[in-house]
N, C-alpha and C positions, 0 to 999 in steps of 0.2 A: 504494499499500499504506499502512497506517496501524498503528502500534502505540502504545497509550496505557497509561503505567504510572501507577497512582493508589494510594492508600492502601487502597482497597477491593478492588484486585485489578489484573489485567492483561488489557486486550481489544485486538483488532486484527482485521485482515483476514487470512485464512490465505493463505500463501505468501509469495513475495519474498525478499529478503535478510534475514540475521539482523539483528535490531535495527531493521528497518524495517517488517516485517509479523510476524504471530503465526506463526513458524515453529517446527517441532519444537524447535529449539535454545532458542528463547525460552520454550516451554511447560516444558522440563525445567529450565531454570536458575530459573525463578520458582517452579515447583513445590518445587525443592530448598531455596530459600531459605525458603518458607513451612514446609516440613517440618522444616527445622533449627531455625525459630523455635518450632514445636510442640514439638519434642523438649526444648528448653530450659525450657518451661513446664509440663510434665506427666510424671508417672510412668507414664502410661498411652499409650504410642506407637501410638495408632489414629486413622486419619482415615476419615470417611465421604465418599464421592463419589457424586455422580448427575449426569445430564445431560439436556438437552432434545433434541429429535429433529433438530437442524440437521445437515446432511450431514457436516460435519467432526467431529461429536461423537465417533463411535467411535474415530477415529484420536487425537484429543486425549486422550480417556479412557485408551487404552492407554498413551500417554506419561506420563501422571499417575501412573497405577497403577504402572508400572515404577519410575518416579523415587522414589516413596514407598517402595516395597518395597526399592530400593537403598539407602535411608537407614535401613533397619531397622524401618520403619514398617508396622504391619498396615493393610490396606485393606479397608474394608467398602463394597462397591459395590452401589448401588441400581439401577443401570442407567437405563433410561429412566425419569426421575422428574420432579419439580417443585422449584423453589427452596424453597417452604415445606416440602415433604415431608423434603428433606435437613436443614433446620433443626430439624425435630421429631425427626429421627433422632439426631442428634449427642448430645444429652443422654440419649436413651432407650438408646443403645448405649454410654454412658459414654465417649465418643471425646474425643481432645484437640482436635478441629478438624473442619472439613468443607470441601470444595471442590464449588462447583456449576459445572458446565461449561455456561454458557450466555451468549449476548450479548443476552439479554432480549429487547427489541423492535427490535434492530438487524436490518438485512437478512442474507440466507443467507451471504454471503461473510464475515461476522463471527463470531468465537466469543470466549469469555472465561473466566477463572478467577476465580470470586467466592469469597472466603475468609471463613471462619467461626471463631469462637473455641469454646470447650468448651461454651458455653451455647446454641450454634446461632445466635449473633447475629453479624452483621458486625463484623469486627475494627475497632477505633477508630483514630483519627488516629495516636497514638504507636505502636501496634503495626503499623500499615501502613507507617510511616516505617521501622520496625526491618526489616521484610521486605524493603522496597525497597533498604536499605543492604547487607542480605545478598546480595541478587542483584546488586547492583553490584560487590560486593567478592568474589564467589564464596566467601561465608563459610558453607561447609557441607562436610560430610565423609561419604562413602558408607560403608556397613557392610561388614564381611568376610563371606565367603561364607556361613559358618555362622550369621550373624546378620541374614539377609535378612528382610524382613516377610512376612507371610503374607497370603493373599487369600481373601476370602469374598464370595460374591454372595448377595444377599437380593432375591428377586423380588416379595414381597408388600407392600412398603411403601406402596404406594398404597392397598391395602386397609386397612392400619392406620390410614392418614390419614383415609380415609373414615369409619372407625369412631371416630375421634378426634372428627371433626365431629358425628357422631350422638350422642356422648356429652356434648356441650356442653350445659348445663342451658337455655341460652336458644334452642337449636335444637329446634323442636317438629315431629317427624317427622308425628305424627298430624294436626296442623292443615294441614301442607303436602299431605300425601296426600288429605285430605278435599276440597281444592280441585281436584283433577284437572287441575292446570296442564298446558297443552299448550306445549312449549318448543322453541324453535330455538336451536341452538348453533353457533358458529364458533370452532374450536380451531386455525386456520392450520396445520394439518398438523403439529402438534408433540404434546407430552405431554398437553396438556389433552385431546386425543382420546381418551386412555386414562382420564384422571381424571374428566372431567366425567360421562360416561355412568354410570361406577361410581356417583358420588355422587348424582346425580339419581335413579337407579333406587332407591338405598338410601333416599332421602328419600320415595320413594313417587310419583314422577313417572313415568308410563307411556308418555305420547306425547312422544317426543323426536325432532326431525329433526336430524340430524348433517350439518353442512357442514364439510368440510375436517377430518375427524377421523382421517385416516390418518397416523400418526407417521413420515412419511418425510423430514420436513424440507424439503419442496418448497413453500414458502410461496406460496400462491395470489395474495396481495396483500401490500402493505406490512403487517408484523405488528404495528405499533404500533396499537392499538385506538382509533383516532380516526374520527370520523364519515365523513371522506372516504375511508375505507378499508373500510367496512362496507356497501356498496351491495348485495352479494348477499344478505346476511341481512335487511337492511332491505327488499328487494323480496320476499323469503320471507314477511316478516310483513305486508306491505300486503294480502295476499289475505284477511286478517281470520280465519285459521283457528288463530291461536296467540295465547297470552296475553302472551308476552315472548320476547326473545332474550336470550342471554348470550355474551359474548365475552371470550376471555382472550388473553394474549400467549404467546409460546412457552415460557416458563418458569413460568406460571401464578402469577404474584404481582400481576398487574394485571388488573382486573375492570371490564368495562362492561356496561351494560344497554341494550336497546332496548324501547321501550313496544309495545303490541299493535298500534298503527298504523304500526310501522316507524321511528318517530322516536327518535333516540338519547335515552336518559334523561339523558346527560350524565356523563361520567367523574368530574367533580368531585362529583356528586351520588350516587355510589356510597357514599363515605364519609358523607355527609350523611344518607342515608336509614338506613344501618345503625346510625349513631350515634343517630339519632332512636329506633330501636327499643331499643338497648342502654340508653340513658339513661332510657327510660320504665320500664325494670325494674331498673336498677342505677344510682341517682343518683351522679354524680360529675363528673370533669373531663375534658376532651378536649384533644387536640393534633394541630395539622396544621403543614405548614411555611409559611413566609411568603408563598409564591405560591400557596397554595390559597384557595379561595372562602371569603368571609365567612359564607356560609350556614351553616357548621359553628358559628360563634360565635353566630348568631342561634338556632340550634336548642340549642346547649348552654345558653345564658342562659334559653331558653323552660323548660328543666327545671331552672332554679336551679343550674346547674353553672357552672364557670369554664374558659373557653377559654384556651389558651397557644399562642403561635406559636413554632416552632423555626426554625433555620437549614435551608435546603434539604439533603436527604440522609437516607436512611433511618435511619442510626446517629444522627444529630442528633434526629430526631423521637422514637426510642425513648429516647435519654437524657432528653429533656425529659418524656416520659410517665412514666419512672421517678421523676423528680424531683417531679413534681406529682400523682403517684398517679392518673394518668389511667386511666379505665375503657375507653376506646376512643380510638384515634387513627389517623394515617395520612398519606397524601398525596392531592393532588388528582387524581393520575394514574390513579386507581382502585386504590390500595393501602390495604387495611384491615388495621389492626393491632389484634388483640384480646388483650390481656394474658392474660385467662382461658385462652387457648390457648397463645399463645407470642408473643415480641416480634418478629415478622416479618410482612411483608405477605403475606396468604394468601387467594388467590381462593376456595378451597374453603370455608374458615371464612366468608368474606364471602357466598358464595352460600347456605349454610346459613342464616345470620342474615337476609339479605335476603328469602330465600323464605317464612321465617317471618313477618317483618314484613307482607310482601304478603298472605299468607294471613289474617293476623288484621286486617289493615286491611279487607279485604273488598270492595274496589273495584279497578277496572282500573288498571293502571300509569300511565295518563296522568293519572288523578284523584290517584294518590300524589305524582307529580312536581308537580303544580299545588298540593299542599298546602305546598310549601317555598318559601321567599323565592327570587325569580328573578334570578339575577345573571349577568353575562356577562364574560368574561375576553378581553382583546385581548393577544396575545403578539407581541412585536417585537425587533429588535436593531439596533444601530448598529455597523458595523464601523469600527475606528480604525486609524490607523497605529501602528506600534511605537514612534514618538517621543512619543506622547501618553500622559501619565500618568492612568491610569484612575482610580487612588485620588484624585487632586487633582480631577479632574471630579466624582467622586461628593461630595467634602467641599464643592464649590461648590453642588451641587444642595442638599445638607443645609443649607448656611447660607441660601439663597434661600427655603427653606420651613420655616425654624426655628419658625415660630409654629404649624405644624401637628404633631400627634402624629407622632413619628418613631421608627422601629425600626432600629438599625444592627448587629444581630447577625449579619447576612449581607447585605452591601451596604447600600443605603439603601430603607427602606419608608416611604412618607409617606401618612398617612390624611387623607380629606375626607369627614367624616360618614360615609356608607355607601359611599364610593368609596375606592379606595387605588391607588397606583402602587408597584411594586417593582423597583428597579434593582440588578443583580449584574453583576460583571465575571466573564468566562470565565476558568477556570484554565489553560485551554490555547491561547487565541488572543485577539488584541486586540479583543474583543468587549464591549460593554454589552448584556445583555439587559434589555428593558423589558416588564414585564408590569402591566396595568392591569385594574381590575374596576370595573363600574358596573351600574346596573339595566337597562341596554340596550346592545346591541353598539355602536351608533353613539357613545353617551356614552363608553363604555370606549376605543374608538379615539381619540375626540377628546382624552380626557385622556392617553393613550399618546403621541400626536402632540404635544401641548402640551409634555410633558416632554421628548420627543425634540428639539424646537425649542430648549428651554433648554440642553439639552446641546450642541447644535451652536453656540449663542452663546457658551457658556463656551470651547469649543475655539477659535473664531475670534478670542476675545479674548486668547487666550495669545500 
């Protein structure tokens, strides 16, 4: 069993003993702490909740709802929803916050509470620490019987979300409809199976082959949209009858595409392609995290904008986007953040922008992918003993490569012309993660292994 408490929420495997897994007691305790924090910050004690389709979702939702009502907080329940839908709903409903019940790309035995502020954005580091302290100290008081919160269920927010996408200036429904795209989708039997068909039909896509679109939480494969998990949709595309494939994770904030030949477009290149389209219409700056592909920087500079790197984590990317007035940003895991819409990763917005881009590009997906710089990322890790000081190891690597451009806002990132390597320590275990990028997979792996050898040399010299 596992239970991970962090500044952005609580996640764990369902069952087990209290404090060792995500049990009902843990759900209630953490929800109460968050609810108490919201009550201290707002005069409008309302919280929006929504969930993905995983098996434990209904149970967790009932626990969260009852706990919030017990605090005197009104609950607006969107039911089966998506992370970006809840993010949009919070400010629209003038709520004090929101809770998304999803473990994102984690397997079926996991669930989580992701916490939003009154803007529909993830709470920041300071706010998260306050919530954790409240949970640790049981710092919350429940309401008397005549002051319990109300409950409202709103079932059409996915439709409102779809309309929101259609209303974006850079989403061109006529251009998309005119192309008569034939699309295959894989929604891993979660809420994307409700949202994506609605969106595609609203955009004028008439031919939609639906794979795993029953929102029953029975994930047919690992729900993280990585190439090795997408064999079924890839095989469906290889018969040559479709123009593209679209894949989302269980809570629909990560977006991946496959080209007409069944080859993955590349999760890293979801943001690159969308940014290319946005920048061609809205000149400005871009942001991604330090572990994302350099291709975004290349595309940004092609459009005479400035690229900025943020520490890993959506809230860090959002903060950097606001700081630099970025017109588009996100993460290399297929997370598109478009401020014209809202400051959250949104696969539905990403689909609207990408399909418009593809329609106006006027050529097959493979040609669009070939139009971008081709980089490859190697992802590795080194497991360490508890006695090793990870900070000291990273400092040694920083010193060794001091003649190279170095970024230390999140671990150590060393740049070598058009290559880079990023070293980060895990917050939960003695591990150093090593990501390297180069123009071929073999050179990326060579660079990563070279740095890993350097790390091992540092360790043995201690």
